Phi, psi and omega in degrees: 000137179291142174283156188237140176227162172268126181287151185274347182291153190299322183253011186269145180254262192233139175219153183279078176213191187296131175248111190256338184239105182294150178277143178294150176296137175295142176258115187277092173245177182293323189266332186218135178251333187227133170229090180297153180293147182306136179091350180235068185269142174258120184251152172240164187255340182198159177259007180268125178299154181237158173257342177204160183257129175259124183264129183286131176290137179211136179281119180263202180297331178274140180250012181293144181290157180295148178279121185293333184266003185282126181247118179303319181299312181293321181297316180292322179296316180294318180295322179298317179295322179294325176298314181295328180277351179077027182246359180269126179266169178299318180295322178301317181297316180291325178295323178297319179288330173301315179294324182298320183288348178271352186263156174257354183286131179291150178257122178299138180300326180295322179296315179297315180297320179297320179294316179296321178297317179298319177297319181300327184258008184293140176280135181296141179215131181295333182276333183237244184279128178261339180209086183302312180302316180295322178294320178301316180294321180295317181293319179294326176298323177295320178303314182292323181293325184275355179279160183216129167049217188291344181282355180279123181269139183293163182282156172272165178295333179293319179296316178301318181298318179298315181293323176298320178295322176299318179299319178296315182292332177274008178062034173232063182298337179297324177289327175298321178293325177296320177297323178297324176299323178295323178300316181296319183288328179285343180078017178295145180284128181288149170235177186295323181295317180295319179298319178294323178294323175301315178299321179296317179299316179298317181293319179294333180272012181060036178243055187296321180299319178293325178297318178298318180296316178297316181300315187273331190232342189248340184297326179296326177294334179272003179081023182233154176247129180303136176241184183300325180295315179301313179297318182298323179299313182289321178301317180296318180297318179297316181292322178296334180260023177058039176238051185293330178294320175298320179297320179296318177301317180294322178297317179293323176297319179297319181293323180294325181293326176062210181068214181281001183248024179292150180300135176256184184296328179295317180297314178297316180301319182300313184287322178300314178297324178299315179297319179299317180299327180272004179080011180269068185297320181299315180294322179297315180293323178297318179293325177299315179292324177297320179302316180291324178295330180278002177084010177272121184280122179299142177268176175300322179298324178298308180298321181298320180295322179290314180297317180299314181296318180294322178295319179293331177275004179064023177264068188291329179295319177292321178299322178297319179297318180295322178298316179294320178297323180301312181291324178297322182280000176092002177273126185272121178302143179245190182300322180297318180303308182290328177300317178297315182294314181298314181295321180297311179296317183296321180299325180275000181079010179270073190286333177297315179294322178297317179295324178298316178297323179299315180292318180299321179300314182291326178297329180279003179083010179268129181266119179300131178281175185297328180293316179296315180300316180294323179296318180292319176303314182299319181292318178298314181294323180298329182259022173072029182239055184292333179297316177292323177299323180296325178295318176297317180301314182293329182278349184298317181297320179297332181273002178092009179241102178290128179305137178257187183297328177294319179300313180297315180299319181297311182289323176301317179295322177297313177299318182298317182296328181266000179073021179273075188292323180298314178296320181298312181291323177300315179295319180299317181293333181283345183299313184298316181293337179264009174079020179251117180277128179291131178255186183300322181297319180299310181297323180296324176299314180295315180299316181295324181299313180288317184296323182299329181260017176077010181268064189292325180297320176295320178300321181290330174297318177295319180301319179291316179298323179305312182287329177295331178274006176082014178261123182274132176295147174253188185296328179291319179299310179298321180300320179297313182293313181297319179297319180295314178300319182295318180298325183274358179081010178271069189287333176296315178295321179299315180292328178298315179292325178299312180293326180295316181293324178295318180297331180272006177083013177264114184281124177300138177261186183301319182298319180296311180299317182299318182293319182284326175295318178298321178300314179293323179295319184285340185238030168080012180259060185292327180296313179295322178300317180295322178299316181294323176298316178297321179297319178299315181298317181294328180274358181078015177271130180305125182286164178303136181272180184294333178296320178298310182293326177297322178295318179296314180299318180296319179297316179297318180295320179296330178276003180081010182262061187291329179292320175297321178298322180293326176297319177296320177303316178295323178298321179303314180290328180295324182272006175088010177274143182261116178300141177255185184296329179294318179300311180298318181298322179296317181291320177300316180298322179299313179294324178295320182296327180265009174080012180265074187290327180296319178291324177299319180292328178294327177296324177299317177297320181296325178302312183294328180295318183272004174086019177263118184284124175297141178249187184297329178294320179302307182294319180297321179297315180293316179299318179297320178299315179298316181295317181293331180263019174060037175240060186298325180296318176297324178296317179294323178297314180294324177301315179292322179298321179299317179297319180297329181273006175083012177269116185277126178297145175253187183301319182297318180298313179296320178299320179297313181296316180299315180297319179296318179296314179297318182292337177268005176082012182265073185294318180298314180297325180294319178299316180298317181295324178295316178296323177297321179298316180295316182295331181282352180083009179288138182296130176263119183257175178296331177294322178298314179297324177298319179295317182292313181296317178295320179296318178297317181295320180293334183257031175059035176240044185297320180299318178296322179296320180294320178299314179297319180299317180293322177297317180295322177298320178294336179270009179061032175289133180275111183276156173270165179294331178297317179295317180297320177300316180299316184287325176299315179297321180295319180297319176297322183298324181258023174063030175257063190293319182295321177296323179296316180294321178296320179295320178297316182295334184270001184300313182297329179294335180273005178084011179250166176238138177298141175252187182299323180296322179299308179297322179299317178299312181296313183298313183295320180289325176295319179294322178297330179273000179083007181273072187293317181295318178298322179294318178296320178296321179296320179296319179296319178298321179297314181295321179295331179281359176092007180272125180271121181295144179275165177299322181297317181294315180301315180297320179298318179295316180301316182295317180296319179295318178296319178299327182272001179078013180272073188293314182298317179296320178297324178299322177300318181284331176295331180292344179277348179283110185257357180077002179242281180282322179247120182246156177276121182284158182300321181293326178291316178299318180297319179295316180296322179299317182289331184272328188248004176292174184305326181258010185286162184295325184243033182303322183289340183265009185299333182294344178282350180274159172304150187304323184290349179255011181266030180269359182282356187300325181270000183274144179234000000 
């Protein structure tokens, strides 16, 4: 937008050029409203109102004679229509005024005002007018510059009002206030429109308090009475400045005055929206109900603001009620209404409801615009439903909305996220035929899709094609490629792309450096990693923080590469970064995982030396390491040390100790520890009960476990399916078979579903009891429920059947071994060898096995 200044010439107004001396704020007193700064005076030529403006003829750079048939009135009317149609350019407007200055024909003030008003309200267009208000001020400034002496007729108050409005639209309300000062000095009679424009200037200038004062106390002095428009201007300013409560007070004052100035629907909508913006949903809804009680009928905009706010607050059920109330009250939902509802449902993942709104919208004859379609596409793709998104995409053209670049990017990203590469490439290839040029974002989506799945060579083909089509990669594209190479350990390729982007003038950002540094850290290039960190510091780029290095250390430790992780730990200290408790905990966990408990304990000592306080995670990790490595006594010692240091054990810590005690066969100690846990006030979770029940069953205390299970059931404790599996097995173990079957039958009543382990427990125990048919039926039920049996379960069933002499039945299950998903385990093969070899117990029954397993005949 052009900057605006006040010209220094006596009759000159405003032009789009540098404005260097701001005007002083008007001081609103009874006698004076405007005091322009010295040297920037606004002059008027007469105090007599005019009906039309006479423009002084002046010879400009052109010496062509005036056109005899040229009519100012017609010229201004035509130009006004072109402004409204968006076809008048800045040069066209100035050429018209060039012609105007060659004429002697007077220009009616109404024609000039109409043209200036159209410019003030013109929509910006890159092809035509980019700033209508500034152009209006520039043209009027030319009018003033070309006028001369006593023949210049003064402006009307309407012209001043239009120019003040232009100043507001050009974001120079201070100049609008200066123009208002000129109105006062000329003695022109104020009208309601000018007073409202003054309020607008004050509000735009962030002088809301003065606007309130003028509205309530000064308008009468100007010969005007505040109307609904005046109040609405001030109400909006108060709400825009987060003063909605002040706005409500003013609204209530307005309602008490009554008459022709009673609050209308616009005033109520303004304050309701203000409350919603401030998060005052209760006050907004209360005002909505008050509005209806006062007999003001809510508009579609009123309902839309309420629905939008409720959708953003994720209160979709309430938004639905308001929508139904809206239709009941006779207000017809529009595109905005449904856009809010669709976006609200889609954001929550309630896509069925969103689709329902989409259909309802179309039934009402409303055509979803491109924004709504793209929003719905994004939600479907976000929730892994790109196939449905593709149907919406295909239907967009039929609905009159050609998919744009955003639509393509959204669906491409959806396909990429789901690994639908064929669909993704097909859609990409269709872009060109549909007249959509692929940009950098499109190519980056494709590259990221392949790179994410380790298909770096395919990603590089896209990267090459991108450049062949004249599209330059940006920092995000390079970051994606470099990150993929780094993850795969192709650090030479990663550095090649890194150097290439630098050579092309694309500066690597933190993400690029972090990915390549992580690559060197993960693949043994610590020297290069340190160099890159130094390079970041020298370039003023924030170096990787301790959270980044902790993540790298944790990844290495999870992979069992604890020594490499320790090297990274040393690098952290070398570059001056201070390890935090998370870093130490990751390293301790790494040593525990590989069974090096002494080194893990030394890290604990090192923490205290550097002043990092061990937390509950530190101690729990070490205790878990001791328990897993069968050093329960060391774990208990550390547990007591933790208590002495004031670190309170949590549920996880107690669960670790309880599990360790049960696994070491110390049932009595485990019971004591459990009572200690309860007395300490530590929360006992379902996981704790699972550990206790499982521990009791493993230590031949199944009856005690069943008693505890029944007590917990009486307390309405919600069990997990894992606990139920444990208890079913325990009941079979102590020959309480009917109770086991009843518990299995009651699983669905508890809101759970049997899993493979559940069926496995039942099948194996039925086979042990010789109930082969019942076991087969149970297996069939499992398959019908959609559970795919594991290789481990099939092998277990085969061994039990062979042990029971059920050779033919075992053969049926052997036929399920496909050598791919289900393999024959070594223990199963060994059993078959012993049973079907030449000296085996069931050598004669080998023919009952599938043909491919009848090779034992020659074995002895």
